[in-house]
C-alpha positions as CSV (number, residue, x, y, z in Angstrom):
1,X,-51.6,-12.1,7.7
2,X,-49.1,-9.3,8.0
3,X,-45.5,-10.3,7.2
4,X,-43.5,-10.3,10.5
5,X,-41.4,-12.6,12.7
6,X,-42.0,-13.8,16.2
7,X,-38.5,-14.0,17.8
8,X,-38.9,-17.1,20.0
9,X,-41.6,-18.9,17.9
10,X,-42.1,-22.5,19.0
11,X,-39.1,-22.3,21.5
12,X,-39.4,-23.4,25.1
13,X,-36.9,-22.7,27.9
14,X,-36.0,-19.2,26.7
15,X,-34.4,-18.5,30.0
16,X,-31.6,-21.0,29.0
17,X,-30.9,-18.9,26.0
18,X,-30.6,-15.8,28.1
19,X,-28.2,-17.6,30.4
20,X,-26.1,-18.7,27.5
21,X,-26.1,-15.1,26.1
22,X,-24.9,-13.8,29.5
23,X,-22.1,-16.4,29.7
24,X,-20.9,-15.7,26.2
25,X,-20.9,-11.9,26.8
26,X,-19.0,-12.4,30.0
27,X,-16.4,-14.5,28.3
28,X,-16.2,-12.0,25.5
29,X,-15.8,-9.1,27.9
30,X,-13.1,-10.9,29.9
31,X,-11.1,-11.7,26.8
32,X,-11.4,-8.2,25.4
33,X,-10.4,-6.7,28.8
34,X,-7.3,-8.9,29.0
35,X,-6.3,-8.0,25.4
36,X,-6.7,-4.2,26.0
37,X,-4.9,-4.4,29.4
38,X,-2.0,-6.2,27.7
39,X,-1.7,-3.3,25.2
40,X,-1.8,-0.8,28.0
41,X,1.3,-2.4,29.6
42,X,3.4,-1.5,26.6
43,X,6.1,1.2,26.7
44,X,4.7,4.7,27.4
45,X,3.3,6.8,24.6
46,X,3.8,10.6,24.9
47,X,0.6,11.7,23.3
48,X,-2.4,10.4,21.5
49,X,-4.2,12.6,19.0
50,X,-7.4,12.4,17.0
51,X,-6.8,12.7,13.3
52,X,-9.7,13.1,10.8
53,X,-7.4,12.0,7.9
54,X,-6.4,8.8,9.8
55,X,-10.1,8.1,10.5
56,X,-11.1,8.6,6.8
57,X,-8.2,6.3,5.7
58,X,-9.3,3.8,8.3
59,X,-12.8,3.7,7.0
60,X,-11.6,3.2,3.4
61,X,-9.2,0.4,4.4
62,X,-11.7,-1.4,6.7
63,X,-15.0,-1.1,4.9
64,X,-13.8,-1.1,1.3
65,X,-10.7,-3.3,1.8
66,X,-8.4,-0.9,0.0
67,X,-5.2,-2.4,1.3
68,X,-6.4,-6.0,1.0
69,X,-7.3,-5.5,-2.7
70,X,-3.8,-4.2,-3.4
71,X,-1.9,-6.7,-5.6
72,X,-4.5,-9.4,-4.8
73,X,-8.0,-8.8,-6.0
74,X,-9.0,-12.3,-5.1
75,X,-8.2,-11.9,-1.5
76,X,-9.9,-8.5,-1.4
77,X,-13.1,-9.9,-2.9
78,X,-13.2,-12.8,-0.4
79,X,-12.6,-10.5,2.5
80,X,-15.1,-7.9,1.5
81,X,-17.8,-10.6,1.0
82,X,-17.1,-12.1,4.5
83,X,-16.8,-8.7,6.2
84,X,-20.0,-7.2,4.8
85,X,-21.9,-10.5,5.1
86,X,-20.9,-10.8,8.8
87,X,-21.6,-7.1,9.6
88,X,-25.0,-7.3,7.8
89,X,-26.0,-10.4,9.7
90,X,-24.9,-8.9,13.0
91,X,-26.8,-5.7,12.2
92,X,-29.9,-7.8,11.3
93,X,-29.7,-9.7,14.5
94,X,-29.5,-6.5,16.4
95,X,-32.6,-5.2,14.5
96,X,-34.5,-8.3,15.6
97,X,-33.6,-7.4,19.3
98,X,-34.8,-3.9,18.8
99,X,-38.0,-5.1,17.1
100,X,-38.7,-7.5,20.0
101,X,-37.7,-5.5,23.0
102,X,-37.9,-1.8,22.1
103,X,-40.0,-0.9,19.0
104,X,-41.9,-3.2,16.7
105,X,-40.8,-2.0,13.4
106,X,-40.2,-5.1,11.3
107,X,-43.6,-5.6,9.9
108,X,-45.1,-5.5,6.5
109,X,-42.9,-4.2,3.7
110,X,-40.0,-3.4,6.1
111,X,-40.0,-7.0,7.2
112,X,-40.0,-8.3,3.6
113,X,-37.0,-6.0,2.8
114,X,-35.3,-7.1,6.0
115,X,-35.7,-10.8,5.0
116,X,-34.3,-10.1,1.5
117,X,-31.3,-8.3,2.9
118,X,-30.6,-11.0,5.6
119,X,-30.5,-13.6,2.9
120,X,-28.3,-11.5,0.7
121,X,-25.8,-11.0,3.6
122,X,-25.9,-14.7,4.4
123,X,-25.1,-15.6,0.8
124,X,-22.3,-13.1,0.7
125,X,-20.8,-14.6,3.9
126,X,-21.0,-18.1,2.6
127,X,-19.6,-17.3,-0.9
128,X,-16.7,-15.3,0.7
129,X,-15.8,-18.1,3.1
130,X,-16.0,-20.7,0.3
131,X,-13.8,-18.6,-2.0
132,X,-11.3,-18.1,0.7
133,X,-11.1,-21.8,1.5
134,X,-10.7,-22.7,-2.2
135,X,-7.9,-20.2,-2.6
136,X,-6.1,-21.6,0.5
137,X,-6.6,-25.3,0.2
138,X,-7.4,-26.0,-3.5
139,X,-5.6,-23.3,-5.5
140,X,-2.9,-23.4,-2.7
141,X,-1.9,-19.7,-3.0
142,X,1.8,-19.8,-2.0
143,X,1.8,-17.2,0.8
144,X,-1.1,-18.8,2.6
145,X,-0.5,-21.5,5.2
146,X,-2.3,-24.8,4.9
147,X,-2.7,-25.6,8.6
148,X,-5.7,-27.4,10.0
149,X,-5.9,-24.6,12.5
150,X,-6.7,-22.2,9.6
151,X,-9.9,-24.2,9.0
152,X,-11.5,-23.7,12.4
153,X,-12.7,-20.1,12.2
154,X,-13.9,-20.2,8.5
155,X,-15.7,-23.5,9.1
156,X,-17.2,-22.2,12.3
157,X,-18.6,-19.1,10.5
158,X,-19.7,-21.4,7.6
159,X,-21.7,-23.6,10.0
160,X,-23.3,-20.5,11.6
161,X,-24.4,-19.2,8.2
162,X,-25.6,-22.5,6.8
163,X,-27.5,-23.3,10.0
164,X,-29.2,-19.9,9.6
165,X,-30.5,-20.9,6.2
166,X,-31.6,-24.3,7.5
167,X,-33.4,-22.6,10.3
168,X,-35.1,-20.3,7.9
169,X,-36.0,-23.2,5.7
170,X,-37.5,-25.3,8.5
171,X,-39.5,-22.3,9.7
172,X,-40.9,-21.6,6.3
173,X,-41.8,-25.3,5.8
174,X,-43.7,-25.3,9.1
175,X,-45.4,-21.9,8.6
176,X,-45.8,-21.8,4.8
177,X,-46.0,-18.0,4.7
178,X,-47.5,-16.4,1.6
179,X,-44.5,-14.0,1.3
180,X,-42.0,-16.9,1.1
181,X,-40.7,-15.6,-2.3
182,X,-38.9,-12.7,-0.5
183,X,-36.6,-15.3,1.1
184,X,-35.8,-17.4,-2.0
185,X,-32.9,-19.3,-0.5
186,X,-34.9,-20.1,2.6
187,X,-37.8,-21.2,0.4
188,X,-35.5,-23.5,-1.6
189,X,-34.2,-24.9,1.7
190,X,-37.7,-25.5,2.9
191,X,-38.2,-28.3,0.3
192,X,-35.7,-30.4,2.4
193,X,-38.6,-31.2,4.8
194,X,-41.4,-33.4,3.6
195,X,-44.2,-31.9,5.8
196,X,-45.2,-29.6,8.5
197,X,-44.6,-31.9,11.5
198,X,-41.1,-32.9,10.4
199,X,-40.2,-29.2,9.8
200,X,-41.6,-28.2,13.2
201,X,-39.6,-30.8,15.2
202,X,-36.5,-30.0,13.3
203,X,-36.9,-26.3,13.8
204,X,-36.4,-26.5,17.5
205,X,-33.2,-28.6,17.2
206,X,-31.7,-26.3,14.5
207,X,-32.7,-23.2,16.4
208,X,-30.7,-24.3,19.5
209,X,-27.8,-25.5,17.4
210,X,-27.7,-22.2,15.5
211,X,-27.8,-20.3,18.8
212,X,-25.0,-22.3,20.4
213,X,-22.8,-21.9,17.3
214,X,-23.4,-18.2,17.1
215,X,-23.0,-17.5,20.8
216,X,-19.8,-19.6,20.8
217,X,-18.4,-17.3,18.1
218,X,-19.1,-14.3,20.3
219,X,-17.4,-15.9,23.3
220,X,-14.4,-17.0,21.2
221,X,-13.8,-13.8,19.3
222,X,-11.0,-12.5,21.7
223,X,-9.3,-15.8,21.6
224,X,-9.2,-16.6,17.9
225,X,-8.3,-15.0,14.6
226,X,-11.6,-13.3,14.7
227,X,-10.1,-10.8,17.1
228,X,-8.4,-9.1,14.1
229,X,-11.8,-7.6,13.4
230,X,-11.0,-5.3,16.3
231,X,-7.2,-5.3,16.5
232,X,-6.7,-4.7,12.7
233,X,-8.7,-1.4,12.6
234,X,-6.9,-0.3,15.8
235,X,-3.5,-1.1,14.2
236,X,-4.4,0.7,11.0
237,X,-5.4,3.8,12.9
238,X,-2.3,3.7,15.1
239,X,0.0,3.1,12.2
240,X,-1.1,6.4,10.8
241,X,-0.5,8.4,14.0
242,X,2.8,10.2,14.7
243,X,5.4,7.7,15.7
244,X,6.5,9.8,18.7
245,X,3.3,8.7,20.5
246,X,4.6,5.2,20.6
247,X,8.4,5.4,21.1
248,X,9.6,3.0,23.7
249,X,11.4,4.2,26.8
250,X,15.1,5.0,26.3
251,X,15.8,2.4,29.0
252,X,13.6,-0.7,28.6
253,X,12.7,-3.2,31.3
254,X,13.6,-6.8,30.6
255,X,10.6,-8.6,29.0
256,X,8.6,-5.3,28.7
257,X,10.3,-3.7,25.7
258,X,7.3,-3.3,23.3
259,X,5.5,-0.1,22.7
260,X,1.7,0.0,22.9
261,X,1.4,0.1,19.2
262,X,3.8,-2.8,18.8
263,X,1.6,-4.9,21.1
264,X,-1.4,-4.0,19.0
265,X,0.5,-5.0,15.9
266,X,1.1,-8.5,17.3
267,X,-2.6,-9.0,18.0
268,X,-3.6,-7.7,14.6
269,X,-1.5,-10.2,12.6
270,X,-3.6,-12.8,10.7
271,X,-0.6,-14.7,9.3
272,X,-1.7,-13.8,5.7
273,X,1.9,-14.0,4.6
274,X,2.1,-10.8,2.5
275,X,5.0,-9.6,4.6
276,X,7.0,-12.8,4.0
277,X,6.2,-12.7,0.3
278,X,7.9,-9.3,-0.1
279,X,10.7,-9.8,2.6
280,X,14.1,-9.7,0.9
281,X,15.6,-11.8,3.7
282,X,13.0,-14.5,3.4
283,X,13.2,-14.5,-0.4
284,X,17.0,-15.1,-0.2
285,X,16.5,-18.3,1.9
286,X,17.6,-16.8,5.2
287,X,16.2,-18.2,8.4
288,X,13.9,-15.3,8.8
289,X,10.2,-14.6,8.1
290,X,8.3,-11.6,9.3
291,X,5.2,-13.7,9.8
292,X,7.1,-16.3,11.8
293,X,8.9,-13.6,13.8
294,X,5.6,-11.9,14.7
295,X,4.1,-15.2,15.9
296,X,7.3,-15.9,18.0
297,X,7.2,-12.4,19.4
298,X,3.5,-12.7,20.2
299,X,4.1,-16.0,22.1
300,X,7.0,-14.4,23.9
301,X,5.1,-11.3,25.0
302,X,2.1,-13.5,26.0
303,X,4.3,-14.8,28.9
304,X,5.9,-11.5,29.6
305,X,2.6,-9.6,29.8
306,X,0.7,-12.5,31.3
307,X,-2.7,-12.0,29.8
308,X,-5.7,-14.3,30.0
309,X,-5.9,-14.9,26.3
310,X,-2.2,-15.5,26.2
311,X,-2.5,-18.3,28.8
312,X,-5.4,-19.8,26.9
313,X,-3.9,-19.6,23.5
314,X,-0.3,-20.5,24.2
315,X,0.5,-21.6,27.7
316,X,4.0,-21.2,29.0
317,X,5.0,-24.6,27.9
318,X,4.7,-23.6,24.2
319,X,6.8,-20.5,24.4
320,X,10.5,-21.3,24.9
321,X,11.1,-23.2,21.6
322,X,9.8,-20.3,19.6
323,X,10.9,-17.3,21.6
324,X,14.0,-17.7,23.7
325,X,17.4,-17.5,21.9
326,X,15.9,-17.9,18.5
327,X,13.9,-14.7,18.5
328,X,17.0,-12.7,19.4
329,X,18.9,-14.3,16.5
330,X,16.2,-13.4,14.0
331,X,15.9,-9.7,14.9
332,X,19.3,-9.0,13.2
333,X,18.2,-10.4,9.8
334,X,15.8,-7.6,9.2
335,X,17.1,-5.0,6.7
336,X,14.4,-2.4,7.8
337,X,13.5,-1.9,4.2
338,X,9.8,-1.3,5.1
339,X,8.3,-3.6,2.4
340,X,6.4,-5.6,5.0
341,X,4.6,-2.6,6.4
342,X,3.6,-1.5,2.9
343,X,2.3,-4.9,2.0
344,X,0.4,-5.6,5.3
345,X,-3.4,-5.1,5.0
346,X,-3.4,-4.1,8.7
347,X,-0.5,-1.7,8.4
348,X,1.7,-3.7,10.8
349,X,5.3,-2.5,11.0
350,X,7.4,-5.6,11.8
351,X,10.3,-3.2,11.9
352,X,8.8,-1.4,14.9
353,X,8.4,-4.7,16.8
354,X,11.9,-5.7,15.9
355,X,13.4,-2.4,16.9
356,X,11.7,-2.6,20.3
357,X,13.2,-6.1,20.9
358,X,16.6,-4.9,19.5
359,X,16.5,-2.1,22.1
360,X,16.0,-4.7,24.8
361,X,18.9,-6.9,23.5
362,X,21.2,-3.9,23.4
363,X,20.2,-2.9,26.9
364,X,20.8,-6.4,28.2
365,X,24.1,-6.6,26.3
366,X,23.4,-10.1,25.2
367,X,22.6,-11.8,21.9
368,X,24.1,-8.9,19.9
369,X,26.3,-10.0,16.9
370,X,29.9,-9.6,17.7
371,X,30.7,-7.4,14.7
372,X,27.7,-5.2,15.3
373,X,28.8,-4.7,19.0
374,X,32.2,-3.6,17.8
375,X,30.6,-1.2,15.3
376,X,28.6,0.5,18.1
377,X,31.8,0.7,20.2
378,X,33.5,2.3,17.2
379,X,30.6,4.8,16.9
380,X,31.0,5.7,20.5
381,X,34.8,6.0,20.4
382,X,35.5,7.3,16.9
383,X,32.2,8.9,15.9
384,X,31.7,6.5,13.0
385,X,30.8,2.9,12.5
386,X,33.7,2.0,10.3
387,X,36.4,1.8,13.0
388,X,38.5,4.5,11.4
389,X,40.0,7.4,13.3
390,X,37.9,10.6,13.1
391,X,40.9,12.5,11.8
392,X,40.6,10.6,8.5
393,X,37.0,11.7,7.9
394,X,37.9,14.4,5.4
395,X,40.6,12.5,3.5
396,X,38.2,11.8,0.7
397,X,38.7,15.4,-0.4
398,X,42.4,15.1,-1.0
399,X,43.3,16.7,-4.3
400,X,40.1,18.7,-4.5
401,X,39.5,22.2,-3.5
402,X,36.7,21.6,-1.0
403,X,35.9,24.5,1.4
404,X,35.3,23.4,5.0
405,X,34.4,24.9,8.3
406,X,37.4,26.7,9.9
407,X,38.0,29.8,11.9
408,X,35.4,31.7,13.9
409,X,33.0,32.9,11.2
410,X,30.2,30.6,9.9
411,X,30.6,29.9,6.2
412,X,28.1,30.8,3.6
413,X,26.2,28.6,1.2
414,X,25.0,25.0,1.1
415,X,26.4,22.5,3.6
416,X,27.3,19.2,2.1
417,X,27.0,16.5,4.8
418,X,29.0,13.6,3.3
419,X,28.2,11.0,6.0
420,X,30.3,8.1,7.4
421,X,30.2,5.6,4.7
422,X,30.9,8.1,1.9
423,X,33.7,9.5,4.0
424,X,35.5,6.3,5.0
425,X,34.7,3.5,2.4
426,X,37.1,3.7,-0.5
427,X,34.5,2.9,-3.1
428,X,31.9,5.2,-1.6
429,X,34.3,8.1,-1.4
430,X,33.9,8.4,-5.2
431,X,30.3,9.6,-4.5
432,X,31.5,12.6,-2.6
433,X,34.3,13.4,-5.0
434,X,31.9,13.2,-8.0
435,X,29.3,15.3,-6.2
436,X,31.5,18.2,-5.3
437,X,32.9,18.1,-8.8
438,X,29.4,18.6,-10.1
439,X,28.7,21.4,-7.6
440,X,31.9,23.1,-8.8
441,X,30.9,22.8,-12.4
442,X,27.4,24.1,-11.7
443,X,28.8,27.1,-9.8
444,X,27.1,26.2,-6.5
445,X,28.4,27.9,-3.3
446,X,28.9,25.1,-0.8
447,X,31.1,23.9,2.0
448,X,31.7,20.8,4.1
449,X,32.0,20.4,7.8
450,X,35.2,18.5,7.3
451,X,37.0,16.4,9.9
452,X,34.6,17.6,12.6
453,X,31.6,16.2,10.8
454,X,29.7,13.9,13.3
455,X,27.8,10.7,12.6
456,X,24.1,11.3,12.2
457,X,23.4,8.2,14.3
458,X,21.4,6.2,11.8
459,X,23.1,2.9,12.6
460,X,22.4,3.3,16.3
461,X,18.7,4.0,15.6
462,X,18.3,1.1,13.3
463,X,19.8,-1.5,15.7
464,X,17.9,-0.2,18.7
465,X,20.6,1.8,20.6
466,X,18.3,4.6,21.4
467,X,20.6,6.4,23.9
468,X,23.5,6.4,21.5
469,X,21.3,7.7,18.7
470,X,20.1,10.6,20.8
471,X,23.7,11.4,21.8
472,X,24.7,11.6,18.1
473,X,21.6,13.6,17.3
474,X,22.5,16.2,20.0
475,X,26.0,16.4,18.6
476,X,24.8,17.1,15.1
477,X,22.1,19.7,16.2
478,X,24.6,21.5,18.4
479,X,27.1,21.7,15.6
480,X,24.4,23.0,13.1
481,X,23.3,25.6,15.6
482,X,26.9,26.7,16.4
483,X,27.7,27.3,12.8
484,X,24.3,28.5,11.8
485,X,23.8,25.7,9.2
486,X,20.4,26.0,7.7
487,X,20.6,24.3,4.4
488,X,22.0,20.7,4.1
489,X,22.4,18.2,1.3
490,X,23.4,14.6,2.0
491,X,24.9,11.7,0.0
492,X,23.3,9.0,2.1
493,X,19.5,8.4,2.2
494,X,20.1,7.1,5.7
495,X,21.5,10.5,6.9
496,X,18.7,12.3,4.9
497,X,16.0,10.2,6.6
498,X,17.5,10.7,10.0
499,X,17.7,14.5,9.6
500,X,14.3,14.8,8.0
501,X,12.2,12.3,10.0
502,X,14.0,10.9,13.0
503,X,15.4,14.1,14.5
504,X,12.0,15.9,14.7
505,X,10.5,12.7,16.0
506,X,12.9,12.4,19.0
507,X,13.1,16.1,19.7
508,X,9.3,16.3,20.0
509,X,9.4,13.8,22.9
510,X,11.5,16.2,25.0
511,X,10.2,19.7,25.5
512,X,13.7,20.8,26.5
513,X,15.0,20.2,23.0
514,X,14.1,22.4,20.1
515,X,14.3,21.1,16.6
516,X,16.8,22.9,14.4
517,X,15.3,25.0,11.7
518,X,17.4,23.6,8.9
519,X,16.4,22.3,5.5
520,X,17.7,18.9,4.4
521,X,17.7,17.5,0.9
522,X,19.1,14.3,-0.7
523,X,21.6,15.1,-3.5
524,X,19.1,13.7,-6.1
525,X,16.7,16.5,-5.2
526,X,19.4,19.2,-5.6
527,X,20.7,17.7,-8.9
528,X,17.2,17.8,-10.3
529,X,16.9,21.5,-9.4
530,X,20.3,22.2,-11.0
531,X,19.3,20.4,-14.1
532,X,16.0,22.3,-14.4
533,X,17.9,25.6,-13.9
534,X,20.3,24.7,-16.7
535,X,23.3,24.6,-14.5
536,X,24.0,21.0,-15.4
537,X,24.5,20.4,-19.1
538,X,25.1,17.0,-20.6
539,X,27.8,17.2,-23.3
540,X,28.4,13.5,-23.9
541,X,26.1,10.8,-25.1
542,X,26.1,7.6,-23.2
543,X,24.6,4.8,-25.4
544,X,23.7,2.3,-22.7
545,X,20.7,0.5,-21.2
546,X,20.4,1.9,-17.7
547,X,18.3,0.8,-14.8
548,X,17.9,2.6,-11.4
549,X,17.9,0.8,-8.1
550,X,15.7,2.6,-5.6
551,X,17.4,2.8,-2.1
552,X,14.8,1.9,0.6
553,X,15.4,5.0,2.7
554,X,15.1,7.3,-0.3
555,X,12.1,5.7,-2.0
556,X,9.9,3.7,0.3
557,X,10.7,5.9,3.4
558,X,10.6,9.3,1.7
559,X,8.7,8.7,-1.5
560,X,11.5,10.0,-3.7
561,X,11.3,7.9,-6.9
562,X,11.0,10.4,-9.8
563,X,14.0,12.7,-9.5
564,X,16.7,10.1,-10.2
565,X,14.8,8.7,-13.2
566,X,14.2,12.2,-14.7
567,X,17.9,13.0,-14.5
568,X,18.9,9.7,-16.0
569,X,16.3,10.0,-18.8
570,X,17.7,13.5,-19.7
571,X,21.1,12.0,-20.5
572,X,21.6,11.7,-24.3
573,X,21.9,8.1,-25.5
574,X,20.5,6.5,-22.4
575,X,17.8,3.9,-22.7
576,X,16.0,3.7,-19.4
577,X,14.8,0.2,-18.4
578,X,13.1,-1.0,-15.2
579,X,13.7,-4.1,-13.2
580,X,10.9,-6.4,-12.3
581,X,10.6,-4.7,-8.9
582,X,11.0,-0.9,-8.9
583,X,9.7,2.2,-7.4
584,X,7.5,1.5,-4.3
585,X,7.8,-2.2,-5.1
586,X,11.6,-2.1,-5.3
587,X,13.8,-4.8,-3.7
588,X,16.3,-4.0,-0.9
589,X,20.0,-4.2,-1.5
590,X,20.5,-6.0,1.9
591,X,22.7,-3.3,3.4
592,X,20.2,-1.6,5.7
593,X,19.1,-2.2,9.2
594,X,22.7,-2.6,10.4
595,X,23.4,-5.6,8.2
596,X,26.4,-3.8,6.6
597,X,28.1,-4.3,9.9
598,X,27.2,-7.9,10.6
599,X,28.7,-11.3,9.8
600,X,27.4,-13.0,6.6
601,X,23.9,-14.5,6.9
602,X,23.4,-18.1,5.9
603,X,21.3,-18.0,2.7
604,X,20.9,-19.6,-0.7
605,X,21.6,-16.4,-2.6
606,X,22.4,-13.0,-1.0
607,X,19.8,-10.2,-1.2
608,X,22.1,-8.1,-3.3
609,X,22.7,-11.0,-5.7
610,X,19.0,-11.4,-6.1
611,X,18.7,-7.7,-7.0
612,X,21.6,-7.9,-9.5
613,X,19.9,-10.9,-11.2
614,X,16.9,-8.7,-11.8
615,X,19.0,-6.0,-13.4
616,X,20.7,-8.6,-15.6
617,X,17.3,-10.0,-16.6
618,X,16.1,-6.5,-17.5
619,X,19.0,-6.3,-20.0
620,X,20.6,-3.5,-18.2
621,X,24.3,-2.6,-18.8
622,X,24.4,-0.1,-16.0
623,X,22.8,-0.2,-12.5
624,X,22.6,3.3,-11.1
625,X,21.8,3.9,-7.4
626,X,21.9,6.9,-5.0
627,X,23.1,5.4,-1.7
628,X,26.6,4.4,-0.6
629,X,25.4,1.2,1.0
630,X,23.6,0.1,-2.1
631,X,26.6,1.0,-4.2
632,X,28.9,-1.2,-2.1
633,X,26.5,-4.2,-1.8
634,X,25.4,-4.2,-5.5
635,X,29.0,-3.9,-6.8
636,X,30.0,-6.8,-4.6
637,X,27.1,-8.8,-6.0
638,X,28.2,-8.1,-9.6
639,X,31.6,-9.6,-8.8
640,X,30.1,-12.6,-7.0
641,X,27.8,-13.2,-9.9
642,X,30.6,-12.9,-12.5
643,X,28.9,-10.1,-14.4
644,X,31.8,-7.6,-14.3
645,X,32.1,-7.7,-18.1
646,X,28.4,-7.0,-18.8
647,X,27.0,-5.0,-15.9
648,X,28.4,-1.9,-14.2
649,X,27.3,-0.3,-11.0
650,X,27.6,3.4,-10.6
651,X,26.4,6.1,-8.3
652,X,24.1,8.7,-10.0
653,X,26.8,11.4,-9.5
654,X,29.3,9.3,-11.4
655,X,26.9,8.9,-14.3
656,X,26.2,12.6,-14.4
657,X,29.8,13.5,-14.3
658,X,30.4,11.1,-17.3
659,X,27.6,12.7,-19.2
660,X,28.9,16.2,-18.5
661,X,32.1,15.1,-20.2
662,X,34.1,15.5,-17.0
663,X,36.1,13.2,-14.8
664,X,36.4,13.3,-11.1
665,X,39.7,15.0,-10.3
């Protein structure tokens, strides 16, 4: 007898099976349509482009689990076994349909290989599911929730896989094929039946049970966590596309604030908890969790966008407690550090979702923290978020010979853009004074804009005030063009990021605006160049253990990690040490995302205190940073922690000036 399989062997009433298939496919299609339509109702996207690089990254992330393996090989192994097991069984089932209806190809050796592979994929699926359940409910991995709801889908898949082996075993017990060794697991299962008749009668029951479970999975896919099989790859691809394709409208409609990509992000979330695990706000005990926020936002948008899956999954009665006032309160906790997006296996940017909802809150004029509202008023009135009169912007240069824009002729050389915090905060002013002193010593031809220097608009962008950000951007670009400024250096990573990334992004959405052809660098990049050129020479040894705190908008946003460390390591006497979290894994100082201009958050320990504790644990005597906001928050944390006698916080410019044997004038 030639090895092969009869699809509906010993099954009566096949028309019922076809009816169930039709029903399950219709439910699946309706759910999928509702999901996709809800995405389409998001804020407009200007353009969508095909990217081969995005596609290749997507294939690596989806089929090899590259992002899932990151920092958690156990999770990556479990997911890869489940994914390939599921896909293999799905492909095998499709092959059976082709063999039965189109072309009879599963016969002889090809069928034996097919049987072997189907068993292999089935075992992969079962082992992956079991390992995942063990990790969640027995090992109790901290970031994983232990809800009964989290058992439904894994157990459903497990029942489908196990019933498949039982089906194979009962069929082999009834048929007793000579090639049974090719299906060793099925052969072992066949011993559960005592004889041919028992196996034959059981086969029909198991066949229908397996069919119902499997078809139920198909119908339920758009309504359960299984939907991430489609939403997560979509989110991964979209997250790699240019952001201008998904910017929300400048004026948002109430309840319709999210971009298309943000809506995809909500559906792609599987509540794995990696975002919460790395969130500085959550770790500090604040009432904020990216995972909880995404679920709340998803429930809220389920009502706003009125989709069929939303009504099925949540129902309007479930939404108010999780979404109303509380969701608006939570959006201001986010520091926009970007750690959540880096950690998420699906590439979900919680920041983007938060920024969309912040834009809606700003547009409505409600639920905005009082101090933050005053800050935005100050930005509009005084062109800075600190509430100081604009005439005081250049007072940081008193006593120094700092050239600034004046007269009718554009100045020559490098333009130093000090930024608002560096210009107005007393402590941060030392950054600017030290930097210009270094430039003087290095013989760099530079100038400042002076009292007419505008705000770059970063604070407005981070809190969702899109219109105000664009106004500030236009002011800056107009000034740069008027004075023919082509080469800028900034003190603040926030200014640097705005000029380098945000300005081109927003200009590209409006064809009437042309991006200025200016180069922008953060001062750490320029200092490294000057050091390599021999224009900076260290004359003094500084025998001290030094650690560097990576500002989020310098490191994680712009991938600038090495330059500051290379400069510090070149200073005589310095012993460079790293904190527990550094580089791309660095912790936020807590000053970003507009939090510098908000009331204190209720927490067990502030974000900056947690960071300083890491520096103290590393045995550091100096904490060096390269951001005015980080300098302020970390120095305050040192005082709060009572470490003034053992730990000193300095800006990189201040350290360099000390090593040069100079003092700020």
